N, C-alpha and C positions, 0 to 999 in steps of 0.2 A: 620630207623626213625631218625630224627635229635634230639639230646638231647636238652631238655628245658633249659633255663637259670639258673634255680635253681639247676641244676646238675653240673654246672661249679664250680670246686673245685680245688685250687692249693694245690699241696703237697710240702712241704719245707723238703727236705731229709736231710738237714743239722742237723736238730733236732733229727735225728735217729742214729747219728754216734756212740755214747756211746753204745747203745743197740746193733746194728749191730756188732759192733767190739767185744764186750763181747760174743755175741752168736757164733761168729766165733772161738774165742779162746777156749770156753768150748765145741764146737762141739754141739750146740744145735740149734734147729729149732723154729721159731716163725710162727704161722699161719698168723700173720700179714703180713709177707714177702711172705710165700708160696702161699697165697691166693690173694696176690696183694691187700690188703685192702686199700681203700683211707684214712682211718683215722688213719694210722699207726703212723705219728708223733704226732697227737693230744693225742693219748693214752700214747705214750712213754714219752711225755712232762708231763702228768699227773702222771707219775710213775705206770702205769698199763701196763701189758704185758700179751700176751696169748702165752704160750709155747705149742709146739707141741711134745708130747712124742711119743715113739714107731715108730720113723722114720718118713719119708715124702712121703711114698708110700702107696696108699690106694688099698685094694683088690676089691673094687666096681667101678662102672664106671658111677656115676651120671654125667649127662650132663650139670649140672649148676656149677660144682666146678672146681677150678683150681688146686686142688692137683693132683699130679702125679699118675697115675694108673699103677698097674703091680704087680711084685712079691716083697714083702716087705723085709727089712733087718732083720737080726737076732736081737731078743731083747737084748738091752744094759741094763744089770742090775745096772750099775753105773750111768745111766741118772738121776735118781731121786736126787742123791747126787750132781751132777753138777748143777741141777736146783736150789737147795738150795744154792749153792754158788752164782749163778747169782742173785738170790733174795737178798742174803745177801750184795753183792757188790753194787747192785743198790738201795738197801734199799727201795725196793718195798713194797707198803702198801696193795696192792691187786693184787693177781696173779690169772690168769685164766689158767687152764690146759686142753688141748684137745689132740685129736690124730686122725689120719686116721682110718678108719675102718680096723680091723685086723681079718678077718674072718678065717685066718690061725691059730690062737691061740685058745686053748680050752676055755680060759676064756675071749677071746676078747681084752685082755689087762688089765683087772679089777685090777689084782694084782699089776702091775706097777702104775696105777693111785693111788692106796691106798698108796703105798710106797712113792710115790712123795708127797701126802698130809702130810703123817707122817714126812718127812724130812722138808718141808717148816714149818710146824707147830712147829717144835722144835726149831726154831729160837727165840731168846729172845724177839724180837719185834712182834712176832706172827702175821704175815699178814693174812688178809682174803684171803680165798681159794674158787674159784669157779671152778667147773668141768663141761666142756662142753663134754658130753659123746656120743659115737656112740651107735647103739642099742644092741650090744653085741649079736646079733642073738637072742635076747629074753631070754638069759641065766638067769635063776632066781637066780642061786647061785652068779653070777657075780653082779646081781643087789642088793642082800642082802649085799654083801661085800662093794659095793660102798655106799649104803645108810647110813652105819654107820662108814664110814672112817674118819669122822672129817671135812669134807668140809662144808663151810657155805651155799653154793648154789650149787645145782646140775641141770645142764641145759641139755636139749635134744631137738633139733629142729625138729618140724614136717615138716618145710620147705615150704609146699605148701598144697593146699587143695586136698581131696581124689581122685577127678576125674582126676587130673594132675599126680597122682603117677606113672602110667605106663610110661609116658613120662619123668618125672623129676627125679624120684626116683625109677627106675624099679627093683632094688634089695631090696627095702624096703617095708614096710607094715604100712599103716596108723594106723591101729588099734593096731598093735604091738608097734609102737612108742608111741602112746597115752597111752597104757597100762604100758609102761616104767615108765612115770611119775606118773601114779596112784600108781604103786607097790612101788616106792621109798617113796612116802608120806605115804603109809599105813605101811611102815616098820618103818619110822622114820619122825613123824609129826613135828619135831623140825627143820628139814632142810628146806630151802626155795627152791622151784622148779621153773624153768624158761623154756620158750620155744620161738621160734621165726618162723615167716613165711616171705617168700619173696613175693613181690607183682609184678605185671606186666608180669606174664607168661600166662595170658589169663583166670585167676580166675574170678568168678562172685561175686558180692558184697555179696549176701546173702550166698554164700559158705564160704566166709571169716568169716562173723558173725557165721556161723554154727561151724566153726572150733574154734573160740573163745569160744563159748558155751561149746564145747567138753572139751576143756583145763580146763575151770573152774569147770566141773563136775568132772575132774581128780585132782582138788584141786591145780592147777598150780597157783603160786603166781605172777610171773613176765612175762612180754611179751615184745618182740621186733618185730616191723614191719618195713621192709625196702624195698627200690626199688632193684629189681633184675637188675644187670648189668653184661652182659657176660664177663667173664675174658679172652676169646679168641675167634678167628673167628670160631673155631669148637664147641663152646658151643651153647647151646640153644639161640635162638633169643629172643629179648624182644618183647613182644606183645603190651605193654602199658607203657607209662611213667606216672606214677600216680601223680595226682596233690597234691599239698600242702593242699588243702582244704580236699581232700579224706583222706589223712593221719591224719588230724586233726579230721575229722568226725569219723574215725575208733578208734582214741584214746579215744574220748568221749564214744563211744559204749562200748569199752573194759572196761572203768572205771564203766559204769553202770552195766555191767555184773559181775564185782567184782574183777578184778585184783588189786593187791596192788600197784604195780609200772609198768609203761608202757613208752617205747621209741617208737615213731612213727614218722619217717621222712625219706626222701629219702635215706640218707647216714647212717641210723642206721644199724648196724650189731649186730651178736650175743653177742659180747663182748664189743661193743661200750659203753663207759661210764659205765662199768659194776658196778664199785665201788660206783655209785651213787644210785644203787637200795637199798643198805642196809642202809636205813636212821634209825634214832632212833626209830621211830614209827613202822617201820616194824620189826625191831629187837625184839621188845616186842610182836609183832603180836596183 
């Protein structure tokens, strides 16, 4: 299908040079680069970055994702300190930390997530930290650790509607992912939780509404809705280019359902404008 005009977006890579250079110097990955995010320079300009810890190789094979699949590298215990250094040098005010899924690790990588939060939060200017976590294979011990690690926002994406999980997330489970958000909130009701889904994979409108209702029943605070765009020719094909009107309709419906903050647009991604979700009114709940 031909892309509609509203998906024409120019990327000015010149604005990314400082971040790209520092990432190379400190041997760090950003999901912005690894996942070919179209918003990369906009976020870097706003002094927001999404670092990817625990390497750049995923143990799962989701067909929508650009992250390399295979056998991951050994865990680098010095990585959290290097992320702290990058945050300090760039004077980042909001930091998002994510990782590929690491089913090869007993804790799924939860310990390194928590250590990274500790390092970043020790900076004198105390940036806000958001974690975008995998499902840790449903490991309750890992979820307990993550829930109280000091992050301001903990995000876990459902990605799509239940009927499409066998095709889109064949190694994941909808109810497990939904339960992760519920468990985190039950352990620490002071942390904000967040989730997102991609549109354009063949989901029906009522299925989307049902997912939004499920998320609110799990006390999820924040929501992102964006257009799925295949990162490679071998990725899942787009079934629909969702109209701007539909994005606006879903945003209104999500507000009715009770989400505190929502981003709903074709180029919205999990970490897009992440810092704008924590407004004064949401901080006080």
